[in-house]
C-alpha positions, 0 to 999 in steps of 0.5 A: 913345496917347501916348507918355510924355516923361521919367522917373516919379517911380517910376523916379527913387526907383528910380535914386536908391536904387541910387546910395545904394547904390553910394555906401554900398558904396565908403564901406565900402570906403575906411573898411574899406581904412583901418582895415586900413592902419592896422592894418598900420601899426601892426603894422609899429611894434609890429615895429619897437618888439619888435625895439628892444627886444630890441636894448636887452637884447642892449647890457644883455647885452653891456656887462655879463652879471653885471647882465644875468644878475640880471633874471628878471622881466617889466619895463616899457621906455618911450621913452627908458628907460635901464633897465629898471623892475619891472613886478610885478603893474601893467600898463606905461604906455602911452607917450605919445609912441607909444601902444604898451606896451612888456613884455621878459619875461627867464629866465634857465633858458631858459624851456625855449626857450633851452639854457643861455641867457637867453630874452628876449620883447619884447611890445608892445601897442596898442590901437585902435576895435577894442579895447573897455575892457570896465572902462569906465575912461578910465585903464585899459590895456587892449589887443586887439593885440600883437607878439611877438620872441623871442631866446635870449642867453647870455654870450660871453665874449672871448678874446684870441689870442696 
């Protein structure tokens, strides 16, 4: 009997199939890693923006507690904002510069969280490829991710020491 040299067509197809499966697995893993990296990056940015919102509220309170004490609702806080815009029944617009929307909720009654202090909640929202626009409206602000930071602010009256 004669020995065969080389590969048969079936062996070559099996090798090609294994190579395709391995390449597909590597591609899926790489795409998943990129999505996770993007999500973590956005979550870190959202945390930064939420902290900026808390600092903004704190600066208003420190500058003029009387003015700060008039805020009692949900407010939009956008890029380069020098004040707060009442959110009302609308959603805060997506910032074109950052792709994040920020909402400051201020409850002067303490919101059950703060004793005799103002409760401040900053919610930063964003969307990515995982979000689904159920309204099929390209202008609809749909978000499926958010970061929340909360704090209590109270009036501190300066006392002059003798």
